[in-house]
Backbone as CSV, one residue per row, in Angstrom:
resi,resn,N_x,N_y,N_z,CA_x,CA_y,CA_z,C_x,C_y,C_z
1,MET,185.336,72.470,141.676,185.796,71.610,142.752,186.911,70.730,142.223
2,ALA,187.815,70.404,143.059,188.968,69.609,142.667,188.554,68.181,142.322
3,ALA,189.198,67.644,141.314,188.918,66.270,140.908,189.209,65.323,142.062
4,GLY,188.400,64.296,142.156,188.612,63.303,143.188,187.939,63.602,144.511
5,GLN,187.330,64.777,144.646,186.644,65.073,145.893,185.233,64.499,145.859
6,LYS,184.783,64.067,147.017,183.452,63.481,147.165,182.748,64.151,148.339
7,PRO,181.418,64.180,148.310,180.699,64.775,149.425,180.759,63.905,150.672
8,GLU,180.975,64.561,151.801,180.884,63.908,153.098,179.710,64.570,153.809
9,ILE,178.748,63.783,154.225,177.508,64.300,154.798,177.519,64.081,156.299
10,ASP,177.374,65.174,157.031,177.340,65.132,158.498,175.940,64.703,158.922
11,SER,175.822,63.483,159.418,174.512,62.946,159.786,173.891,63.674,160.965
12,ASP,174.706,64.383,161.743,174.155,65.173,162.848,173.487,66.448,162.349
13,LEU,173.909,66.930,161.193,173.331,68.152,160.630,172.259,67.883,159.583
14,CYS,172.362,66.764,158.883,171.428,66.445,157.803,170.010,66.316,158.344
15,THR,169.081,67.001,157.662,167.671,66.942,158.058,166.863,65.984,157.198
16,GLY,167.498,65.419,156.170,166.804,64.484,155.296,165.832,65.149,154.344
17,CYS,166.063,66.418,154.038,165.134,67.157,153.174,165.176,66.675,151.730
18,GLY,166.295,66.104,151.285,166.412,65.580,149.931,166.799,66.597,148.873
19,ILE,167.043,67.835,149.263,167.412,68.859,148.285,168.722,68.495,147.596
20,CYS,169.683,67.983,148.339,170.970,67.590,147.749,170.795,66.435,146.777
21,VAL,169.916,65.515,147.098,169.645,64.370,146.228,169.117,64.872,144.888
22,ASP,168.181,65.812,144.941,167.618,66.376,143.718,168.640,67.217,142.956
23,ALA,169.557,67.856,143.675,170.551,68.736,143.043,171.673,67.965,142.358
24,CYS,171.898,66.738,142.748,173.006,65.957,142.183,172.706,65.595,140.726
25,PRO,173.519,66.113,139.790,173.260,65.816,138.376,173.634,64.391,137.972
26,HIS,174.260,63.654,138.873,174.750,62.311,138.549,174.013,61.204,139.300
27,GLN,172.996,61.573,140.094,172.228,60.600,140.882,173.120,59.738,141.756
28,ALA,174.111,60.383,142.385,175.046,59.663,143.250,174.570,59.608,144.704
29,LEU,173.586,60.449,145.051,173.076,60.509,146.426,171.674,59.925,146.500
30,GLU,171.345,59.386,147.673,170.004,58.880,147.951,169.686,59.158,149.415
31,LEU,168.403,59.172,149.726,167.998,59.215,151.129,167.939,57.782,151.636
32,VAL,168.658,57.536,152.720,168.699,56.209,153.340,168.373,56.393,154.814
33,ASP,167.320,55.729,155.262,166.877,55.857,156.650,166.695,57.326,157.039
34,GLY,166.184,58.120,156.105,165.860,59.514,156.389,167.017,60.489,156.322
35,LEU,168.191,60.030,155.866,169.361,60.906,155.748,170.003,60.742,154.377
36,ALA,170.632,61.809,153.894,171.327,61.746,152.614,172.592,60.908,152.752
37,LYS,172.833,60.097,151.743,174.027,59.244,151.710,174.577,59.225,150.292
38,LEU,175.904,59.178,150.183,176.562,58.979,148.900,176.547,57.478,148.633
39,THR,175.573,57.021,147.875,175.403,55.591,147.647,176.072,55.115,146.367
40,LYS,176.408,56.050,145.474,177.056,55.682,144.212,178.274,56.585,143.985
41,PRO,179.317,56.409,144.790,180.490,57.284,144.685,181.152,57.246,143.308
42,GLU,181.003,56.147,142.605,181.598,56.043,141.276,180.946,56.996,140.268
43,LYS,179.728,57.441,140.554,179.035,58.381,139.668,179.356,59.840,139.990
44,CYS,179.877,60.097,141.169,180.147,61.472,141.613,181.389,62.013,140.918
45,ASP,181.274,63.236,140.350,182.444,63.849,139.726,183.004,64.996,140.561
46,GLY,182.455,65.184,141.764,182.983,66.194,142.677,182.591,67.614,142.344
47,ASP,181.507,67.813,141.577,181.134,69.172,141.174,180.511,70.006,142.289
48,ALA,180.169,69.400,143.408,179.686,70.069,144.617,178.306,70.704,144.491
49,ALA,177.517,70.298,143.519,176.150,70.813,143.422,175.357,70.469,144.686
50,CYS,175.617,69.313,145.251,174.926,68.897,146.474,175.286,69.803,147.647
51,ARG,176.568,70.097,147.777,177.025,70.967,148.873,176.412,72.354,148.747
52,GLU,176.399,72.885,147.544,175.848,74.216,147.312,174.351,74.261,147.585
53,ALA,173.654,73.152,147.349,172.211,73.113,147.523,171.771,72.871,148.968
54,CYS,172.633,72.313,149.792,172.246,71.942,151.161,171.914,73.172,152.005
55,PRO,170.680,73.267,152.482,170.271,74.453,153.245,170.833,74.508,154.669
56,VAL,171.363,73.394,155.165,171.899,73.380,156.532,173.413,73.175,156.568
57,GLU,174.036,73.234,155.401,175.499,73.106,155.282,176.020,71.814,155.922
58,ALA,175.309,70.725,155.665,175.697,69.424,156.213,176.708,68.696,155.323
59,ILE,177.047,69.272,154.166,177.918,68.591,153.205,179.220,69.349,153.030
60,THR,180.319,68.613,153.145,181.630,69.154,152.820,182.227,68.235,151.760
61,MET,183.148,68.785,150.983,183.804,67.989,149.952,185.166,67.547,150.492
62,LYS,185.419,66.253,150.398,186.664,65.667,150.934,187.340,64.849,149.852
63,PRO,188.670,64.760,149.893,189.386,63.926,148.914,189.128,62.451,149.147
């Protein structure tokens, strides 16, 4: 994934399963009010492990 990209989570698609949270090697995501959120963007290196793990394709990588 290109440097500087961060996950954008579509709250309409997110089911709050937490798979992306567990897949993130940098602990940049958390479940907040039942939905995944990028709560620590400074820890994210844009490797897209969260996007690849999301079973409902609710995550896209954006600059």
